[in-house]
N, C-alpha and C positions, 0 to 999 in steps of 0.2 A: 614554173606548173606546166603540164602538158599541155597542149588542145584539147580540146572534146573530140568526140567523130564528127563527121560531119549529120548523123543523126541527132548525137548531143545538142551540135550548134544547132541548129534549130529549137530542140526543144528546152536550149538554155532563152533562147530570143523571145520567143514563145512566152517565158516567164517571166521575162523581164519587161516585156510589151504588155504582160496582162494587172503588171507590178504600174506601171508608168499610166498605165491606164484611168486605174482606180486612182493611182497619187494623184494624176492630174483634177480627176472628180473630181476630189475632196479640197485640193491646195482651189480651185473656182469655187467652191462653196464659200470656203473658208475670206475669199475674197468678195464676193456677195456680200459675205455676212459683215465681213473690216470694213467696207465702203458703206454700209446702210446704218454700221455704227457710226463710223465717225462724222458721215452726214451729219446723224445727230446733231454730233459736238460743232461741226460746222460748219452749219447751212450747207442745201444744195445747190450751192452757184457754180456758176461754170468756171471759176478759178480755185474755188477748194476742190473740184471736181479732178481742175485738172492737175492739184496738187499732187492730190490722193493718187492718182495713177500714174504722175510719175513719178513719185515716190515707187511703185509698189514697181511700173517694169524696170528701175532703174535700178533695185536690190535684185527680180531676177537675170539683168547685167552683170550686175557684180559679181552674184555670188558665179555664176556659169565661166568668170573670168578669173574667179578667184580658185573653184573648186578643178576648173580645167589645167589649171599649170601642178595640179599634185593629182592628177589623178591616176595617170601613169604610173607614177610613183609607189602608191597604193598595195597592199600586196592581196587585200583582200577590199575591191572597191565596193561589192556588192554591201560587204557589212556597215562599210561607211555612209553607201545609202541609205540604207536601213534606219542609223542612228542619226540622220540630215531628218528620215521623216518621222522617226518619233518626237525632236526635238520639234518639228511643228504643228504634232499633234500636242503637248505640253500647252507650247504659247497659247496657240487655240482655248486650250481647256482654260488658260488666264486670263485671254486677252478678257473677259466683262471689266473684270477687276481691272486689268489696268485702261483702261477706257475711263471708265470714271473715274481715275486718278486724272485720264487727262482732258478729263471735262470741266473739272476744278481746275487745272491747270492753265486753259485757256481762257476762262473767267478771269483769272487773273494778268493774264499776256493782255487781253481787250482791259482790263482797266490800267496797264501800266501802257502801253502805246496804241489803243486805238484810235488815237490822232494824229498818230503816223504810220500810215499806209504802209509803205516801206518797212518796216522794220516788225509791224505786226504780222503782212504776209512770209518774213522768214522766220519768225516764232511759229507758226500756224505749219509750213514747212516741217521745221525741226522738230512738233510734235507727231507730223504725221512719221516724218524717218525714224523715230524711236516708236512709234506705233506698229509699224509697216517694216521698219528698215531687214530687224533681223530673221523674222519665218521669211521674205521673201530671195533672202538670203540661201538660206537654206534649201530653197527652192529650188533657184537658181542652179545649183549645184547638183540635182537631180541628174542632167543630162550630161554631163562629161564624165559620171561616175559610171553609168548605167551603159555607157559605151565602151569606157573605159575595163569592165568584166564581158559585155559580148566581144570585145579585139581576146580577151583573154582564155576566151573556149572557143576560140572560131578555128577550123579545121585549116592546116597547114595549105589545103589544097586549091587553088584558082586564085585570082590576083587577091592582095588584101584591100585594095585602093576600092574594086567594087564591094567584094563584101562590106566596108565599113560605110560605103554609100546608099546601098540598102538599107543597113543595119540603120543610120540617122532620117529616114526617110521614114520608114519603117515605125522605130519608137517616136515621132515628132508628129506626125501620123496617130499616132492611139495618142498619145498625150493629147492633141487638142480634139481629139473624139470627145477625149475623157472632160474637157473642159467643155467642152458643151455643153454636154449628161448631165457635168457639175454645176452650168448654172441655169440650165434649164429645171432640174431636182431645188435649184436652192430659191430659183426667183418666181416656180411658177407654182411651188407645190410647199416645199417646207416650212420655209420665212412665215409665209400666211396659216400653215394649218400648225406646225408645232412651236412658233415660235422664236427668236434670234441663239439661243441658247442651248434648246434644244438641239438644233441646226448645226452648230457646232459641235457637239456632241459626237453627233454623224459621222462628221469630217472625221474628228480627233480619234474616235472608233478605227474610222476606216484605215484612217493613218498608222493608227496602231499597230494593226493588223499588217499593212505593207511593207514594216519595219519589221513585224515577228516574221513573213517568211521571208524575205530575203536575207536573216539573220542562219534562217533556217538551210537555205538553198546553197548560200556561201557554206557552212558548216558542214553541209552533207556534199559537198563537191572536195571540200578541202579532206575530210576524211578516204582512205585509202582506200579503195574497194576489198 
């Protein structure tokens, strides 16, 4: 696939950055709500919170490693990114029912292993992994796929290494700002005003919109002028 013109490459990077900002915001909204749900199940102890954060960050890292290995070989990485976002949106919509099941499993786990702290802690980590592992794995794959798309559209002029460095910095900065916006929205407004389920619905809607725009943008670029 031919590279875009310099102007087209900049427009492509701007679009991808906007998508990554919105997905970062929605992803952190999900995280705040999920941690609130699982805090109700596991309690708000330091150990429980550390377990949840470790699973969340581990899922992001594993997703980045996994999709980083295949991103460059995909014909349309932006479509793959859209599918990941759609997967996270669907998981978020289904998560309240999942957490209800985890609550029941946690009660059974406590009855079976409450007197054995090591087994109980391992079981709690496994439940957290079941709840947060799949969506965070998908979230972690976002950056490698977006970078693969940006590199695919970059014009041949100029040092490729510098273009890649600038793209990484730009996308990471926008994603971090989106995460900040998502935490503020969920923590200071949405959960308090509209509740956990409605907050998840808002995040899922944003992720579905990101998925739609990503797929349409990929199809438009693949269509000959």
